[in-house]
C-alpha positions in Angstrom: 77.2 -61.4 -36.3 73.8 -60.1 -35.2 73.2 -59.9 -31.5 70.7 -62.3 -30.0 67.3 -60.8 -29.3 65.1 -61.5 -26.3 62.0 -63.6 -26.6 59.8 -60.5 -26.0 61.5 -58.7 -28.9 60.9 -61.7 -31.2 57.2 -61.8 -30.2 56.8 -58.1 -30.9 58.3 -58.6 -34.3 55.7 -61.3 -35.1 52.5 -59.8 -33.6 51.8 -58.0 -36.8 51.5 -61.4 -38.6 48.5 -62.1 -36.3 46.7 -59.2 -38.1 47.9 -60.1 -41.5 46.6 -63.7 -41.2 43.3 -62.4 -40.0 43.0 -60.8 -43.4 44.1 -63.9 -45.2 41.9 -66.1 -43.0 38.8 -64.2 -43.7 39.7 -64.2 -47.4 40.4 -67.9 -47.6 37.4 -69.1 -45.7 34.8 -66.7 -47.1 35.7 -65.5 -50.6 34.3 -68.6 -52.4 31.1 -68.2 -50.2 30.8 -64.5 -51.2 31.4 -65.3 -54.9 28.8 -68.1 -54.9 26.3 -65.9 -53.0 26.8 -63.3 -55.8 26.1 -65.9 -58.5 29.4 -67.6 -59.3 29.3 -71.2 -60.5 31.7 -73.8 -58.9 33.8 -74.2 -62.1 34.3 -70.4 -62.3 35.6 -70.0 -58.8 39.2 -70.6 -59.6 39.4 -67.9 -62.3 37.8 -65.4 -59.9 40.4 -66.2 -57.3 43.2 -65.4 -59.8 43.4 -61.8 -58.5 45.3 -63.1 -55.4 48.2 -64.8 -57.1 48.5 -62.1 -59.8 48.8 -59.3 -57.3 51.4 -61.3 -55.3 53.4 -61.9 -58.5 53.6 -58.2 -59.2 53.7 -56.6 -55.8 56.0 -58.7 -53.6 59.2 -58.6 -55.7 58.7 -54.8 -56.2 58.0 -54.1 -52.5 61.0 -56.3 -51.6 63.3 -54.4 -54.0 62.0 -51.0 -52.7 62.2 -51.9 -49.0 65.9 -53.0 -49.4 66.5 -49.4 -50.5 64.3 -47.7 -47.9 65.5 -46.0 -44.7 63.7 -43.4 -42.7 62.2 -42.5 -39.4 60.2 -45.7 -39.3 63.1 -47.8 -40.6 63.4 -50.1 -43.5 60.4 -52.5 -43.6 58.0 -50.9 -41.1 56.7 -48.1 -43.5 55.4 -50.9 -45.8 53.8 -52.7 -42.8 51.8 -49.5 -42.0 50.7 -48.5 -45.5 49.7 -52.1 -46.4 47.7 -52.5 -43.2 45.7 -49.3 -43.8 44.8 -50.3 -47.3 43.9 -53.9 -46.3 41.6 -52.6 -43.5 39.7 -50.5 -46.1 39.4 -53.4 -48.5 38.1 -55.7 -45.7 35.3 -53.3 -44.9 34.3 -52.9 -48.6 34.4 -56.5 -49.8 31.3 -58.0 -47.9 29.3 -55.0 -49.1 30.0 -55.8 -52.8 26.9 -55.0 -54.9 28.0 -57.4 -57.7 30.3 -60.4 -58.4 32.8 -58.3 -60.3 33.0 -55.7 -57.6 33.8 -58.5 -55.1 36.5 -59.8 -57.4 38.0 -56.3 -57.7 38.0 -56.0 -53.9 39.8 -59.3 -53.7 42.4 -57.9 -56.0 42.9 -54.7 -53.9 42.8 -56.7 -50.6 45.4 -59.1 -51.8 47.7 -56.4 -53.1 47.5 -54.6 -49.8 48.2 -57.7 -47.8 51.2 -58.4 -49.9 52.5 -54.9 -49.3 52.4 -55.6 -45.6 53.4 -59.3 -45.6 56.5 -59.3 -47.9 58.6 -57.1 -45.6 57.6 -59.1 -42.6 59.5 -62.1 -44.1 62.6 -60.0 -44.6 62.2 -58.4 -41.2 63.0 -61.7 -39.4 66.0 -62.3 -41.7 67.3 -58.7 -41.0 67.0 -58.8 -37.3 67.8 -62.3 -36.1 71.0 -64.2 -36.3 71.3 -67.7 -37.9 70.7 -69.5 -34.6 67.4 -67.7 -33.9 65.9 -67.6 -37.4 64.2 -71.0 -37.2 62.6 -69.9 -33.9 61.7 -66.5 -35.4 59.9 -68.0 -38.4 58.3 -70.5 -36.2 57.0 -67.7 -34.0 55.5 -66.1 -37.1 53.7 -69.4 -37.6 52.3 -69.2 -34.1 50.8 -65.8 -34.8 49.7 -66.9 -38.3 47.8 -69.8 -36.8 46.3 -67.7 -34.1 45.2 -65.0 -36.5 43.7 -67.5 -38.9 41.8 -69.3 -36.1 40.3 -66.0 -35.0 39.3 -65.1 -38.5 38.1 -68.6 -39.5 35.7 -69.1 -36.6 34.3 -65.6 -36.5 31.3 -66.3 -38.8 30.5 -69.5 -36.9 30.7 -67.7 -33.5 28.5 -64.9 -34.7 25.8 -67.2 -36.0 25.9 -69.9 -33.3 26.8 -67.9 -30.2 25.5 -64.4 -30.9 22.7 -65.6 -33.2 23.7 -63.4 -36.1 22.0 -64.5 -39.3 24.2 -66.8 -41.5 21.7 -66.9 -44.4 20.4 -64.0 -46.4 18.3 -63.4 -49.5 19.8 -64.4 -52.9 22.6 -62.1 -53.9 23.1 -60.7 -50.3 26.2 -61.6 -48.1 25.0 -62.8 -44.7 25.4 -60.6 -41.7 27.7 -63.1 -40.0 30.2 -62.8 -42.8 29.9 -59.0 -43.1 30.4 -58.3 -39.4 33.3 -60.8 -39.3 35.1 -58.7 -41.9 34.5 -55.5 -39.9 35.9 -57.1 -36.7 38.8 -58.5 -38.6 39.7 -55.2 -40.1 40.0 -53.6 -36.7 42.1 -56.5 -35.3 44.4 -56.4 -38.3 45.2 -52.7 -38.0 45.8 -53.0 -34.3 48.2 -55.9 -34.6 50.3 -54.3 -37.3 50.5 -51.1 -35.4 51.8 -53.0 -32.4 54.8 -54.3 -34.4 55.4 -50.9 -36.0 55.7 -49.1 -32.7 57.3 -51.8 -30.5 60.2 -52.8 -32.7 63.4 -51.3 -34.1 65.5 -52.1 -37.2 69.2 -52.3 -38.1 70.3 -49.6 -40.6 71.7 -50.7 -44.0 75.2 -49.9 -42.7 74.7 -52.2 -39.7 73.3 -55.0 -42.0 76.4 -54.6 -44.3 78.7 -54.9 -41.2 76.9 -58.0 -40.0 77.2 -59.6 -43.4 80.9 -58.7 -43.9 82.7 -57.8 -47.2 80.9 -60.5 -49.2 77.6 -58.7 -48.8 78.9 -55.8 -50.9 80.0 -57.9 -53.8 78.1 -57.5 -57.1 75.7 -60.4 -57.5 76.1 -62.7 -60.5 72.9 -61.3 -61.9 74.8 -58.8 -64.1 76.7 -61.6 -65.8 73.9 -62.9 -68.0 74.7 -61.8 -71.6 72.4 -59.5 -73.5 71.8 -62.1 -76.2 70.6 -64.6 -73.5 68.1 -62.0 -72.2 66.7 -61.2 -75.7 67.0 -64.8 -77.1 65.4 -66.4 -74.0 62.7 -63.7 -73.9 61.8 -64.4 -77.6 61.4 -68.1 -76.8 59.1 -67.5 -73.9 57.2 -64.9 -76.0 56.7 -67.2 -78.9 55.5 -70.1 -76.7 53.1 -67.8 -74.9 51.8 -66.3 -78.1 51.3 -69.7 -79.7 49.4 -70.9 -76.6 47.1 -67.9 -76.7 46.5 -68.4 -80.4 45.7 -72.1 -79.8 43.2 -71.3 -77.1 41.5 -68.9 -79.4 41.5 -71.2 -82.4 40.3 -74.3 -80.6 37.8 -72.5 -78.3 39.1 -74.2 -75.1 38.6 -72.7 -71.6 39.3 -69.0 -71.4 41.3 -69.5 -68.2 44.2 -70.7 -70.3 44.6 -67.2 -71.7 46.0 -66.3 -68.3 48.5 -69.1 -68.3 49.8 -68.5 -71.8 49.6 -64.7 -71.4 51.8 -65.0 -68.4 54.4 -66.9 -70.4 54.4 -64.2 -73.1 54.7 -61.4 -70.5 57.7 -63.1 -68.9 59.3 -63.2 -72.4 58.6 -59.5 -72.9 60.1 -58.7 -69.5 63.3 -60.5 -70.5 63.5 -58.7 -73.8 63.0 -55.4 -72.0 65.9 -56.2 -69.6 68.1 -57.2 -72.6 67.5 -53.8 -74.2 68.2 -52.0 -71.0 71.5 -53.9 -70.6 72.3 -53.3 -74.2 72.1 -49.5 -73.5 74.5 -50.0 -70.5 71.7 -48.9 -68.2 70.0 -50.3 -65.1 66.8 -49.9 -63.3 64.5 -51.7 -60.8 63.2 -54.1 -63.4 66.6 -55.1 -64.6 67.8 -55.6 -61.1 64.8 -57.8 -60.0 64.9 -59.9 -63.2 68.7 -60.3 -62.8 68.3 -61.5 -59.3 65.7 -64.0 -60.5 68.1 -65.6 -62.9 71.0 -65.5 -60.4 69.1 -67.1 -57.5 71.1 -69.5 -55.3 70.8 -73.2 -55.8 69.0 -73.6 -52.5 66.3 -71.2 -53.7 65.9 -73.2 -57.0 65.4 -76.4 -55.0 62.9 -74.8 -52.8 61.0 -73.5 -55.8 59.9 -77.0 -56.7 58.8 -77.7 -53.1 56.9 -74.4 -53.0 55.1 -75.1 -56.3 53.5 -78.3 -55.2 52.9 -77.1 -51.6 51.0 -74.0 -52.7 49.1 -75.8 -55.5 47.7 -78.0 -52.8 46.9 -75.1 -50.5 45.1 -73.2 -53.3 43.0 -76.2 -54.2 42.0 -76.5 -50.5 41.2 -72.8 -50.1 39.1 -72.6 -53.3 37.2 -75.9 -53.1 36.8 -76.9 -49.4 33.6 -74.8 -49.1 31.8 -76.1 -52.2 33.1 -79.7 -51.5 32.0 -79.9 -47.9 28.7 -78.2 -48.4 27.8 -80.4 -51.3 29.2 -83.8 -50.2 29.0 -83.7 -46.4 25.9 -81.4 -46.0 24.0 -82.2 -49.2 23.5 -78.5 -50.1 22.0 -77.9 -53.5 22.6 -74.2 -53.8 24.1 -71.2 -51.8 20.5 -70.3 -50.7 20.0 -73.7 -49.2 20.1 -73.5 -45.3 22.4 -76.6 -45.5 24.9 -74.5 -47.4 25.0 -71.9 -44.6 25.6 -74.6 -42.0 28.2 -76.3 -44.1 30.0 -73.1 -44.9 30.1 -72.1 -41.3 31.5 -75.5 -40.5 34.2 -75.0 -43.1 35.1 -71.9 -41.2 35.5 -73.9 -38.0 37.6 -76.5 -39.9 39.9 -73.7 -41.2 40.2 -72.6 -37.6 41.1 -76.1 -36.5 44.0 -76.4 -39.0 45.3 -72.9 -38.1 45.0 -73.7 -34.4 47.0 -76.9 -34.9 49.5 -74.8 -36.9 49.9 -72.4 -34.0 50.7 -75.3 -31.6 52.8 -77.3 -34.1 55.0 -74.2 -34.7 56.5 -74.7 -31.2 57.5 -78.3 -32.1 59.0 -77.5 -35.5 62.4 -76.2 -34.2 62.7 -79.3 -32.0 61.9 -81.6 -34.9 64.3 -79.7 -37.2 67.2 -80.2 -34.7 66.6 -84.0 -35.0 65.9 -84.3 -38.8 67.3 -81.2 -40.3 65.1 -78.4 -41.7 64.3 -80.2 -44.9 63.5 -83.5 -43.2 61.1 -81.7 -40.8 59.4 -80.0 -43.7 59.0 -83.2 -45.6 57.4 -85.0 -42.7 54.9 -82.1 -42.2 54.0 -82.0 -45.9 53.2 -85.8 -45.9 50.8 -85.1 -43.0 49.2 -82.4 -45.1 48.7 -84.8 -48.0 47.1 -87.3 -45.7 44.8 -84.6 -44.3 43.4 -83.5 -47.7 42.8 -87.0 -48.8 41.2 -87.7 -45.4 38.5 -85.1 -46.2 37.5 -87.1 -49.2 37.5 -90.4 -47.3 35.6 -89.2 -44.2 32.0 -88.5 -44.9 30.8 -87.7 -41.4 31.1 -83.9 -41.1 31.6 -84.0 -37.4 34.8 -85.9 -37.9 36.4 -83.6 -40.5 38.5 -81.9 -37.8 40.7 -85.0 -37.7 42.3 -84.6 -41.2 42.7 -80.9 -40.5 45.3 -81.8 -37.9 47.6 -83.0 -40.7 46.8 -79.9 -42.8 47.7 -77.7 -39.8 51.1 -79.4 -39.4 51.8 -78.8 -43.1 50.7 -75.2 -42.9 52.9 -74.5 -39.9 55.9 -75.8 -41.8 55.1 -74.1 -45.1 55.0 -70.7 -43.5 58.2 -71.2 -41.6 60.7 -73.8 -42.8 61.3 -72.6 -46.4 62.0 -69.1 -45.1 64.4 -70.4 -42.4 66.2 -72.4 -45.1 66.2 -69.5 -47.6 67.4 -66.8 -45.2 70.7 -68.6 -44.7 71.3 -68.9 -48.5 70.8 -65.2 -49.7 72.9 -62.1 -49.0 71.5 -59.8 -46.3 71.5 -56.7 -48.4 69.1 -58.4 -50.8 66.9 -60.1 -48.2 63.9 -58.1 -49.2 64.0 -58.6 -52.9 64.8 -62.3 -52.6 61.9 -62.9 -50.2 59.8 -61.1 -52.8 61.1 -63.1 -55.6 60.5 -66.2 -53.6 56.9 -65.3 -53.6 56.9 -66.1 -57.4 57.1 -69.8 -56.4 54.0 -69.3 -54.4 52.2 -67.3 -57.1 52.9 -69.5 -60.1 51.3 -72.7 -58.7 48.3 -70.6 -57.7 48.0 -69.3 -61.2 48.3 -72.8 -62.6 45.6 -73.9 -60.1 43.3 -71.0 -61.0 43.6 -71.7 -64.7 43.5 -75.5 -64.7 41.6 -76.8 -61.7 38.2 -75.6 -62.8 38.9 -77.1 -66.3 40.0 -80.4 -64.8 37.0 -80.7 -62.4 34.6 -79.9 -65.2 36.2 -82.2 -67.8 37.3 -85.2 -65.7 35.3 -85.2 -62.5 31.9 -83.9 -63.5 32.3 -80.6 -61.6 32.6 -82.3 -58.2 34.7 -80.0 -56.1 35.7 -82.8 -53.6 38.2 -84.2 -56.2 40.2 -81.0 -56.1 41.2 -81.9 -52.5 42.4 -85.3 -53.6 44.5 -83.6 -56.3 45.9 -81.3 -53.5 46.8 -84.3 -51.3 48.8 -85.8 -54.1 50.5 -82.5 -54.7 51.6 -82.4 -51.0 53.2 -85.8 -51.4 55.2 -84.6 -54.4 56.3 -81.5 -52.4 57.5 -83.7 -49.5 59.6 -85.8 -51.8 61.1 -82.7 -53.4 61.9 -81.2 -50.0 64.4 -84.0 -49.3 66.4 -82.8 -52.3 66.9 -79.2 -51.1 70.5 -78.1 -50.5 70.7 -76.6 -47.1 73.3 -74.0 -46.3 74.8 -74.7 -42.9 76.5 -71.9 -41.0 
């Protein structure tokens, strides 16, 4: 069993997440604003955001797989913290200086890939270093720093424009100074926080991890037991469904965003076929191991996949559409050059800060609630609060009162970034902690891909392009996630 760590050691492990969330906070609160400033229409925002989930889908399982097999002077996970932080810092400096919409979209892609390189090992880092009794507290402490970092990032543009009188509006096609300077400050803070964790923590070696886990940790996982014919046959089914979908989109001329969805299905089929051919040749590589782990995931992880899907669909709807919804409905802005748009967008930054500040405080209460209701019960309660919060934005029309529903969103966010990982870390073998934390990201990415491909189409076709309805859809999605959380199989130690 792993030894108990001191509170200071747990804090040092989690400080880096303060920096990571500064990057995410700036991205979430300002990317739609930057895109709209550079000429994007509301119904095209979702597809422009697709870079974020796509990079997570590709990067996190790979980084998890590699970090499980890394050991050097900086340890197992910390080399990835450092490299990802440096790349993210450079992307944060470049994005607000984007000369065009497509350059900004490319910077989002690079930024999200870099954040994922840093973030994925942080999830496994807690599972590696803390024993079962401390993991809920460890992931809750991550939530504290996630909330604090996001508060810092979210309110930066508002502070700069309202306290330091930096301009929050600019000529058409130019990112305001308040946003640009916020990205510079955030870049410096991110790098400093990650460096703190890199140089104040230590890691257990692979041999120590194996000793903590016992003999069972060295057993071959069931991933190798899937027959070759299942890989190839299953892959062909996915490939055919995806190809027919792509052909249908082309033939009927429906929204091009659906190419991404059906193309993803076809790509998943091709990956399975590739693994089947590798196994047929009695060979193995990183791809076959990662895909094998996906198909051999524990039952707890499969249950959590449903919860994650609906939770992150709701979050992605909020991140994409809160700025256009609030600026249009609550501030009456007609375009991104309207002064009301600048005021509304700055207020959205404050609202994002409110929910992240609530999350930082709620994280202290989550372990207490989990002791009374169980981890899944605590998670369900917080997800319901999140659903009420998103629907509250639709119901409340006075912008000065919009901080009230953000309290519920903050409770949900604190739980989403802690409880699923606390549940999962008890259900997967320690030697595969990295790859399973990376694979778990698939259940964050897929709903974001679905949201990016379908939300714009739904708003345009059903709701007349009114962004506020995306928040209602997100609220309902939170309720479904809460119901699904109660069905998760918890592993009790």
